[in-house]
C-alpha positions as a printed NumPy array, in Angstrom:
array([[  1.438,  17.412,  14.516],
       [  4.227,  16.894,  17.183],
       [  5.497,  13.612,  17.522],
       [  7.466,  11.681,  14.474],
       [  8.693,   8.344,  13.629],
       [ 10.643,   8.842,  10.46 ],
       [ 11.345,   5.39 ,   8.717],
       [ 13.214,   5.998,   5.485],
       [ 12.578,   3.517,   2.823],
       [ 15.529,   0.996,   2.191],
       [ 15.731,   0.84 ,  -1.396],
       [ 17.345,  -2.527,  -1.345],
       [ 14.4  ,  -3.746,   0.491],
       [ 16.29 ,  -4.772,   3.625],
       [ 14.202,  -5.484,   6.92 ],
       [ 16.606,  -3.254,   8.931],
       [ 14.404,  -1.082,  11.499],
       [ 15.623,   2.5  ,  11.749],
       [ 12.575,   3.897,  13.374],
       [ 12.883,   6.61 ,  15.78 ],
       [ 10.157,   8.59 ,  18.026],
       [ 11.164,  12.126,  18.859],
       [  9.475,  15.705,  19.516],
       [ 10.146,  17.651,  16.828],
       [  9.851,  21.366,  16.45 ],
       [  8.256,  23.173,  13.434],
       [ 11.944,  23.537,  11.947],
       [ 12.509,  19.704,  12.401],
       [  9.254,  18.982,  10.789],
       [ 10.1  ,  21.004,   7.76 ],
       [ 13.541,  19.202,   7.646],
       [ 12.062,  16.104,   8.15 ],
       [  9.61 ,  16.428,   5.276],
       [ 12.218,  17.126,   2.987],
       [ 14.496,  14.717,   4.13 ],
       [ 11.401,  11.958,   4.061],
       [ 11.154,  12.079,   0.352],
       [ 11.272,   8.254,  -0.788],
       [ 10.537,   7.349,   3.278],
       [  7.217,   7.513,   5.202],
       [  6.268,   8.588,   8.538],
       [  5.359,   5.502,  10.721],
       [  4.034,   7.615,  13.688],
       [  2.562,  10.91 ,  13.017],
       [  0.187,  12.124,  15.953],
       [ -2.402,  13.775,  14.041],
       [ -4.789,  14.963,  16.952],
       [ -7.975,  16.064,  15.596],
       [-10.803,  17.56 ,  17.52 ],
       [-13.954,  20.055,  17.352],
       [-16.53 ,  21.684,  19.098],
       [-18.335,  19.318,  21.787],
       [-20.957,  17.221,  20.077],
       [-19.131,  16.829,  17.331],
       [-17.099,  13.229,  16.317],
       [-13.593,  13.485,  17.477],
       [-10.934,  11.782,  15.549],
       [ -7.728,  10.437,  16.891],
       [ -4.61 ,   9.212,  14.463],
       [ -1.55 ,   7.706,  16.444],
       [ -0.036,   7.268,  12.962],
       [ -0.983,   7.708,   9.38 ],
       [ -2.219,   4.108,   8.994],
       [ -4.717,   4.153,  11.858],
       [ -7.591,   6.483,  13.331],
       [-10.322,   6.267,  15.399],
       [-13.242,   8.343,  16.467],
       [-15.47 ,   8.924,  19.154],
       [-18.013,   7.051,  17.862],
       [-15.904,   4.081,  17.797],
       [-15.172,   3.58 ,  14.063],
       [-11.619,   2.384,  13.432],
       [-10.472,   3.624,  10.017],
       [ -7.422,   1.833,   8.689],
       [ -5.202,   3.066,   5.744],
       [ -4.459,   0.195,   2.931],
       [ -1.293,   2.226,   1.144],
       [ -0.712,  -0.568,  -1.649],
       [ -2.941,  -1.189,  -4.418],
       [ -5.187,  -4.264,  -4.725],
       [ -3.822,  -6.635,  -7.562],
       [ -6.202,  -9.564,  -6.843],
       [ -4.064, -10.664,  -4.266],
       [ -5.858,  -9.345,  -1.372],
       [ -3.437,  -6.862,  -0.232],
       [ -5.925,  -4.23 ,   0.608],
       [ -6.984,  -6.632,   3.255],
       [ -3.872,  -8.42 ,   4.315],
       [ -1.951,  -5.195,   5.635],
       [ -5.049,  -3.417,   7.396],
       [ -5.725,  -7.052,   8.97 ],
       [ -2.443,  -7.008,  10.268],
       [ -2.949,  -3.841,  12.288],
       [ -6.364,  -4.786,  13.277],
       [ -5.025,  -8.056,  14.946],
       [ -2.374,  -5.935,  16.395],
       [ -4.72 ,  -3.569,  17.604],
       [ -7.632,  -5.574,  18.724],
       [-10.129,  -3.896,  16.84 ],
       [-13.466,  -5.502,  15.789],
       [-12.692,  -6.702,  12.138],
       [-16.367,  -6.462,  11.324],
       [-16.795,  -3.023,  11.797],
       [-13.257,  -1.97 ,  10.488],
       [-13.362,   0.891,   7.611],
       [-10.528,   0.547,   5.14 ],
       [ -9.753,   3.636,   2.851],
       [ -7.063,   3.475,   0.209],
       [ -4.271,   5.72 ,   0.653],
       [ -3.967,   8.718,  -1.99 ],
       [ -0.495,   8.204,  -3.898],
       [  1.91 ,   9.834,  -1.652],
       [  5.802,   8.786,  -1.474],
       [  6.529,  11.226,   0.932],
       [  3.923,  10.001,   3.431],
       [  3.938,   6.279,   2.669],
       [  7.217,   5.127,   1.1  ],
       [  7.188,   2.683,  -1.331],
       [  3.446,   2.114,  -2.872],
       [  4.482,   0.124,  -5.641],
       [  2.498,  -2.971,  -5.426],
       [  4.598,  -5.649,  -7.257],
       [  7.039,  -8.663,  -6.567],
       [  4.708, -10.583,  -4.099],
       [  6.633,  -8.306,  -1.54 ],
       [  4.001,  -6.156,   0.163],
       [  3.593,  -8.376,   3.534],
       [  6.899,  -9.366,   3.516],
       [  8.098,  -5.551,   3.289],
       [  5.407,  -4.218,   5.9  ],
       [  4.495,  -6.853,   8.206],
       [  6.751,  -5.473,  10.917],
       [  5.546,  -1.776,  10.369],
       [  2.296,  -2.772,  10.274],
       [  2.803,  -4.485,  13.683],
       [  4.124,  -1.705,  15.165],
       [  1.627,   0.858,  13.901],
       [ -1.259,  -1.09 ,  15.626],
       [  1.137,  -1.98 ,  18.707],
       [  1.788,   1.825,  19.226],
       [ -1.953,   2.567,  18.809],
       [ -2.869,  -0.784,  21.098],
       [ -0.181,   0.457,  23.873],
       [ -1.684,   4.055,  24.258],
       [ -5.302,   2.898,  24.418],
       [ -4.285,   0.512,  27.335],
       [ -2.289,   3.342,  28.816],
       [ -5.522,   5.628,  28.704],
       [ -7.904,   2.966,  30.183],
       [ -5.524,   2.195,  32.864],
       [ -5.127,   5.685,  34.014],
       [ -8.587,   5.814,  33.89 ],
       [ -9.34 ,   2.67 ,  36.173],
       [ -6.409,   3.568,  38.722],
       [ -4.964,   0.027,  37.463],
       [ -1.256,  -1.28 ,  36.334],
       [ -1.301,  -1.302,  32.246],
       [ -0.382,  -5.103,  32.46 ],
       [ -4.203,  -5.758,  33.744],
       [ -5.602,  -4.609,  30.686],
       [ -6.189,  -6.081,  27.078],
       [ -8.27 ,  -4.964,  23.847],
       [-10.554,  -6.88 ,  21.97 ],
       [-13.519,  -5.957,  19.817],
       [-12.343,  -2.379,  19.805],
       [-12.65 ,  -2.346,  23.459],
       [-10.447,  -2.175,  26.235],
       [-10.96 ,  -4.797,  29.265],
       [ -9.846,  -5.074,  32.443],
       [ -8.801,  -8.73 ,  33.16 ],
       [-10.991, -10.991,  35.381],
       [-13.426,  -8.068,  35.486],
       [-16.585,  -7.091,  33.501],
       [-15.076,  -3.616,  33.222],
       [-14.311,  -2.184,  29.745],
       [-14.367,   0.792,  27.567],
       [-14.62 ,   1.413,  23.715],
       [-11.728,   2.922,  21.729],
       [-13.981,   5.735,  21.333],
       [-14.729,   6.494,  24.655],
       [-10.953,   7.054,  25.237],
       [-10.471,   9.482,  22.205],
       [-10.293,  12.812,  24.262],
       [ -7.886,  11.317,  26.737],
       [ -5.437,  10.004,  23.91 ],
       [ -5.788,  13.634,  22.228],
       [ -3.304,  14.958,  25.259],
       [ -1.067,  11.736,  25.06 ],
       [  2.495,  11.762,  23.915],
       [  3.294,   9.063,  21.346],
       [  5.254,   6.385,  23.535],
       [  8.756,   5.339,  23.52 ],
       [  9.394,   2.618,  21.116],
       [ 11.196,   0.218,  23.769],
       [  7.865,   0.542,  25.892],
       [  5.706,  -0.935,  22.723],
       [  5.466,  -4.461,  22.669],
       [  4.015,  -6.248,  19.804],
       [  1.449,  -9.446,  20.301],
       [  3.107, -13.001,  20.426],
       [  1.971, -14.763,  17.185],
       [ -0.096, -17.087,  19.138],
       [ -2.124, -14.096,  20.21 ],
       [ -3.463, -13.427,  16.685],
       [ -6.993, -14.003,  15.755],
       [ -7.156, -13.064,  12.285],
       [ -3.735, -13.533,  10.746],
       [ -3.454, -17.403,   9.776],
       [ -7.328, -17.703,   9.48 ],
       [ -9.68 , -17.528,   6.47 ],
       [-10.618, -14.192,   6.406],
       [-12.739, -12.919,   3.608],
       [-11.656, -10.426,   1.174],
       [-12.56 ,  -6.8  ,   2.457],
       [-13.917,  -5.906,  -1.119],
       [-15.444,  -9.105,  -2.099],
       [-18.927,  -7.937,  -2.26 ],
       [-18.223,  -4.888,  -4.286],
       [-16.067,  -6.668,  -6.817],
       [-18.622,  -9.448,  -7.28 ],
       [-21.376,  -6.871,  -7.577],
       [-19.565,  -4.478, -10.17 ],
       [-19.409,  -1.681,  -7.532],
       [-15.421,  -1.883,  -7.176],
       [-13.587,   0.59 ,  -9.213],
       [-10.809,  -0.987, -11.126],
       [ -8.181,   0.819, -13.   ],
       [ -9.467,   0.063, -16.13 ],
       [-12.923,   1.994, -14.809],
       [-10.909,   5.336, -14.54 ],
       [-11.826,   7.848, -17.288],
       [ -9.685,  11.426, -17.066],
       [-10.089,  14.259, -19.319],
       [ -7.79 ,  14.123, -22.333],
       [ -6.683,  10.702, -20.926],
       [ -4.994,   8.458, -24.004],
       [ -4.896,   4.615, -24.406],
       [ -1.956,   3.208, -25.278],
       [ -1.083,  -0.194, -26.998],
       [  2.513,  -1.527, -27.594],
       [  3.787,  -3.44 , -30.35 ],
       [  6.413,  -5.598, -29.174],
       [  8.427,  -8.291, -31.011],
       [  7.606, -12.075, -30.35 ],
       [ 11.147, -12.812, -29.528],
       [ 12.985, -11.059, -26.332],
       [ 15.867,  -8.909, -27.203],
       [ 14.86 ,  -7.875, -30.374],
       [ 15.376,  -4.407, -32.023],
       [ 13.467,  -2.46 , -34.448],
       [ 15.618,  -1.801, -37.731],
       [ 12.938,   0.754, -39.207],
       [  9.224,   1.095, -38.897],
       [  6.353,   2.982, -40.953],
       [  3.474,   4.548, -38.978],
       [  1.863,   6.236, -41.608],
       [ -1.187,   3.712, -41.817],
       [ -1.379,   3.624, -37.943],
       [ -1.746,   7.478, -37.698],
       [ -4.423,   7.449, -40.159],
       [ -6.776,   5.523, -37.934],
       [ -9.452,   7.893, -36.588],
       [ -8.46 ,   8.515, -32.88 ],
       [ -4.978,   7.706, -33.031],
       [ -2.435,  10.468, -32.068],
       [  0.955,   9.458, -31.757],
       [  3.381,   6.781, -32.236],
       [  6.39 ,   6.722, -29.847],
       [  8.978,   4.373, -29.989],
       [ 10.078,   2.654, -26.813],
       [ 14.072,   1.711, -26.558],
       [ 14.77 ,  -1.327, -25.536],
       [ 17.442,  -1.858, -22.615],
       [ 18.767,  -5.368, -23.687],
       [ 19.134,  -8.696, -22.146],
       [ 17.919,  -9.647, -19.574],
       [ 14.57 ,  -7.211, -19.61 ],
       [ 13.429,  -6.357, -16.404],
       [ 11.077,  -3.493, -14.765],
       [ 13.563,  -1.121, -15.251],
       [ 14.911,  -2.523, -18.747],
       [ 11.78 ,  -2.53 , -21.137],
       [ 11.604,  -4.386, -24.035],
       [ 11.809,  -2.448, -27.458],
       [  8.701,  -1.709, -28.941],
       [  6.145,   0.854, -30.561],
       [  3.463,   2.495, -28.551],
       [  0.387,   3.68 , -30.07 ],
       [ -1.44 ,   6.538, -28.243],
       [ -4.881,   6.961, -29.001],
       [ -8.242,   8.388, -27.607],
       [ -9.952,   4.924, -26.985],
       [ -8.912,   1.425, -26.702],
       [-10.281,   0.414, -30.339],
       [ -8.388,   3.057, -32.02 ],
       [ -5.37 ,   2.049, -30.278],
       [ -5.574,  -1.537, -31.08 ],
       [ -6.482,  -0.79 , -34.631],
       [ -3.632,   1.646, -34.851],
       [ -1.101,  -1.037, -33.63 ],
       [ -2.403,  -3.318, -35.843],
       [ -1.675,  -1.103, -38.9  ],
       [  2.134,  -0.403, -37.741],
       [  4.651,  -1.827, -40.334],
       [  7.66 ,  -2.527, -38.278],
       [ 10.973,  -4.712, -39.614],
       [ 12.73 ,  -6.351, -36.667],
       [ 16.302,  -8.033, -35.952],
       [ 15.156, -10.759, -33.903],
       [ 18.757, -10.949, -31.989],
       [ 20.181, -13.875, -30.285],
       [ 17.211, -15.476, -29.304],
       [ 15.358, -15.888, -33.022],
       [ 16.12 , -19.295, -33.153],
       [ 14.762, -20.343, -29.433],
       [ 12.691, -23.244, -29.206],
       [ 10.844, -23.896, -26.046],
       [ 10.53 , -27.554, -26.701],
       [ 14.03 , -28.11 , -27.376],
       [ 14.612, -25.811, -24.11 ],
       [ 12.429, -28.051, -22.038],
       [ 13.992, -31.427, -23.382],
       [ 17.378, -30.025, -22.375],
       [ 16.36 , -28.999, -19.109],
       [ 14.868, -32.111, -18.522],
       [ 17.893, -33.994, -19.093],
       [ 20.289, -31.898, -17.415]])
């Protein structure tokens, strides 16, 4: 690993581009690794090779790799929540790269904030936050592929373009697969960011079209693994008892009957953070932790809670809607 583009996560989700490529020493790498906590490395030149005859893989950044068998692999670093984000972000890279979408392999990233930055999948923000970084990741890889092919053919890079996981020479039948360029790419440095140009929007062939969800067949046939399918050793299930009124506080509670339910291990109070609630300001409640879902459910039903319903106890949604309609 020698070339890095550290892009530090903007906690305010600003769109400012602060990427930079430079040749880093080992000492620089260690320093970057410590500073990049909460950020992600947009370009890490992982050059992987093996003995002759073995498949060789080249990864110009943490999101893209292609091997000598012409397999293009894209990393989905956000979680699929039913919105198709595991398809959308890789599709941006594939379109910019000029890869054959029908042969793309998508791999779900491990949870690694140092490597990928913000991996929270919420707020319908994934495409807005990562459209440009995904374009740049794909454009960097495409730039390198074109440079390698142009050097092989002795032509100007402007005479080349990518399509279907191949580099083509304009007005010619000459072409070369991404895989056949891997060995050439292994000795290439990452390019100057100023030299990397993204495609015009009019050049995209996937973005804006009706592309099937990558995992649609696995989801429909039950092969896909969801969070609810995960069963870890000593894992507990939590169910939370909350007030029907936003902003309520617990005056007192008795958890004796809940703890008597077989399988219930603990009852934990969640301190509310006031009004309005938010992702970082939870509603007050009691969490029942149990060894299985049924026990957690029955334990929650057995809780005895006295609530101070607070300022919203007289809230009436019908009256609210009528008032809004008049305003």
